[in-house]
C-alpha positions in Angstrom: 0.0 -0.1 0.1 4.0 4.7 -3.5 1.9 7.5 -4.3 2.2 10.1 -7.1 -0.1 13.1 -6.2 -0.7 14.1 -9.8 -4.0 15.1 -11.3 -4.5 11.7 -13.2 -4.5 9.8 -10.0 -6.5 12.1 -7.8 -9.3 12.7 -10.2 -10.0 9.0 -11.0 -13.4 7.9 -9.9 -13.3 5.7 -6.7 -14.7 2.3 -7.3 -15.2 -0.7 -5.1 -16.3 -3.2 -7.9 -15.7 -3.4 -11.6 -18.8 -2.2 -13.5 -20.1 -5.7 -14.0 -19.8 -6.9 -10.5 -22.0 -4.7 -8.4 -25.3 -5.9 -9.9 -27.5 -6.9 -7.0 -28.9 -4.5 -4.4 -26.3 -5.2 -1.8 -23.5 -4.6 -4.2 -25.0 -1.4 -5.5 -25.3 -0.2 -1.9 -21.7 -1.1 -1.1 -20.5 0.6 -4.2 -22.3 3.8 -3.2 -21.2 3.7 0.2 -17.6 3.3 -0.7 -17.6 6.2 -3.3 -19.2 8.5 -0.6 -16.6 7.4 1.9 -13.7 7.9 -0.5 -14.9 11.3 -1.7 -16.5 12.8 1.4 -15.4 10.8 4.5 -17.1 9.1 7.3 -18.5 12.0 9.2 -20.5 13.3 6.1 -21.8 9.9 5.2 -25.5 10.0 4.7 -27.6 6.8 4.4 -30.2 8.6 2.4 -27.6 9.9 0.0 -26.2 6.3 -0.4 -29.7 5.0 -1.1 -30.2 7.7 -3.8 -26.8 7.0 -5.4 -27.4 3.3 -5.4 -31.0 3.8 -6.8 -32.7 1.9 -3.9 -35.2 2.5 -1.2 -33.6 3.8 2.0 -35.4 1.0 4.0 -33.2 -1.6 2.1 -30.0 -0.2 3.6 -31.5 -0.8 7.0 -32.7 -4.3 6.0 -29.4 -5.4 4.7 -26.9 -3.6 7.1 -29.0 -2.4 10.0 -26.7 0.5 11.0 -24.2 3.1 9.5 -21.3 1.3 11.1 -22.4 -2.2 9.9 -22.5 -0.8 6.4 -19.1 0.8 6.6 -17.5 -2.3 8.0 -19.2 -4.3 5.2 -17.5 -1.9 2.7 -14.2 -2.4 4.4 -14.6 -6.1 4.5 -15.2 -6.3 0.8 -12.4 -3.9 0.1 -10.1 -5.9 2.5 -11.0 -9.1 0.9 -10.0 -7.9 -2.6 -6.8 -6.4 -1.4 -5.7 -9.4 0.8 -6.4 -11.8 -2.0 -4.4 -9.8 -4.4 -1.4 -9.5 -1.9 -1.4 -13.2 -1.2 -1.3 -14.1 -4.7 1.5 -11.8 -5.4 3.7 -12.8 -2.5 3.0 -16.5 -3.4 3.9 -16.1 -7.2 7.4 -16.8 -8.5 10.0 -14.1 -8.6 12.5 -12.1 -6.6 11.7 -9.9 -3.6 12.5 -6.7 -5.6 10.1 -7.6 -8.2 7.4 -8.1 -5.6 8.2 -4.9 -3.8 7.9 -3.1 -7.0 4.5 -4.7 -7.7 3.5 -3.8 -4.1 4.2 -0.1 -4.9 2.0 -0.4 -8.1 -0.8 -1.8 -6.1 -0.5 1.2 -3.7 -0.9 3.6 -6.5 -3.9 1.7 -7.6 -5.3 1.7 -4.1 -4.9 5.6 -3.9 -6.7 6.0 -7.1 -9.5 3.6 -6.2 -10.3 5.4 -2.8 -9.3 2.4 -0.7 -6.5 4.3 1.1 -8.7 7.3 1.9 -11.7 5.1 3.0 -9.3 3.2 5.5 -7.9 6.3 6.8 -11.3 7.8 7.4 -12.5 4.8 9.3 -9.2 4.8 11.3 -9.9 8.6 12.3 -13.4 7.9 13.1 -12.6 4.9 15.4 -10.4 7.1 17.6 -13.8 8.4 19.1 -16.1 5.6 18.5 -15.2 2.5 20.6 -17.8 0.3 18.8 -16.3 1.1 15.3 -12.8 0.8 16.6 -13.5 -2.7 17.9 -14.5 -3.7 14.5 -11.9 -1.8 12.6 -8.7 -3.2 14.3 -9.0 -6.8 13.3 -9.3 -5.7 9.7 -6.2 -3.6 9.9 -4.3 -6.4 11.6 -5.2 -8.9 8.9 -3.2 -6.9 6.4 -0.3 -6.6 8.9 -0.4 -10.4 9.2 -0.1 -10.8 5.4 2.9 -8.6 5.5 4.5 -10.6 8.3 3.9 -13.8 6.6 5.6 -12.5 3.4 8.5 -11.3 5.4 8.9 -14.6 7.3 9.0 -16.3 4.0 11.6 -13.8 2.7 13.9 -14.1 5.6 13.6 -17.9 5.6 14.5 -18.0 1.9 17.5 -16.0 2.6 18.7 -18.1 5.6 18.2 -21.2 3.5 20.6 -19.9 0.9 23.2 -18.7 3.4 22.2 -15.1 3.9 21.5 -14.5 7.6 20.5 -11.4 9.2 22.2 -10.3 12.3 20.0 -10.1 15.5 17.9 -8.3 16.3 16.8 -7.9 12.7 14.2 -10.7 12.5 11.1 -11.1 10.5 8.8 -9.6 13.1 10.9 -6.5 13.4 11.3 -6.0 9.7 7.5 -6.5 9.0 6.8 -4.0 11.7 8.9 -1.4 10.1 7.4 -2.0 6.6 3.8 -1.9 7.9 4.0 1.2 10.1 6.1 3.0 7.5 3.4 2.2 4.9 0.5 3.5 7.1 2.4 6.6 8.1 3.1 7.2 4.3 -0.5 6.8 3.4 -1.5 9.7 5.7 1.0 12.0 4.3 0.0 11.1 0.7 -3.6 11.9 1.6 -3.0 15.2 3.4 -0.2 16.4 1.0 3.2 17.4 1.6 5.7 17.3 -1.5 8.8 17.2 0.7 7.7 14.2 2.7 6.5 12.4 -0.3 9.8 12.9 -1.9 11.5 11.4 1.1 9.1 8.4 1.2 9.8 7.6 -2.5 13.6 7.8 -1.8 13.0 5.3 1.1 11.0 3.0 -1.1 13.5 3.2 -3.9 16.4 2.3 -1.4 14.5 -0.7 -0.2 14.1 -1.8 -3.8 17.8 -1.6 -4.5 18.6 -3.4 -1.3 16.2 -6.3 -2.4 17.8 -6.4 -5.8 21.2 -7.0 -4.0 19.7 -9.7 -1.9 18.1 -11.3 -5.0 21.4 -11.3 -6.7 23.0 -13.1 -3.7 20.3 -15.8 -3.5 20.5 -16.2 -7.3 24.4 -16.6 -7.1 23.9 -19.3 -4.3 21.6 -21.5 -6.3 22.0 -20.7 -10.0 20.9 -24.2 -11.2 17.6 -24.0 -9.3 17.0 -20.5 -10.8 17.6 -21.7 -14.3 15.1 -24.5 -13.8 12.4 -22.2 -12.7 12.4 -20.1 -15.7 
């Protein structure tokens, strides 16, 4: 989850589903709620406006989701489901660490454009003063962090198996914490603006990619035969 704050990214219409996917009533409501969250935020969210955008009766939102918080958590769950499935496929696919890091950066630009990053930040902010929402929001955020931890554990284990051992205390848990917390902080900067901080973040992302390229090269040098067979 790297951002470019150019006009082409910021002006894209937020979407939760592809056009062909939000066909039933619940899908239309989720799509409309996601767009409102991404454009206007949690505080301004109106159930009646969501119903109007979705082209459904207001009572149907209460029937399917019962409350505003239930609706926004359902939106978050659908967005999270798509994001986590995508991340797991990417981390599980063949390829070096640098390639996957570069792909994660492309995914992040897409998530900014889709409105997902804004929506998640809105719910995070709203949960600070809403204990009920916070209780539902935190496990969803933790699920993404666990995917990051799993990917880092696999990467560290691969390095160790090929003779590249990190010195303590730099284990998978520490590295995963750095990555996930850096990424979340970067998201807030990208949402509120700050060209100088954005430049620093891009430099940090570039530096990590170069480091991973070096590690990939070391692993490939250790097992050249196995690398050739995978191609």
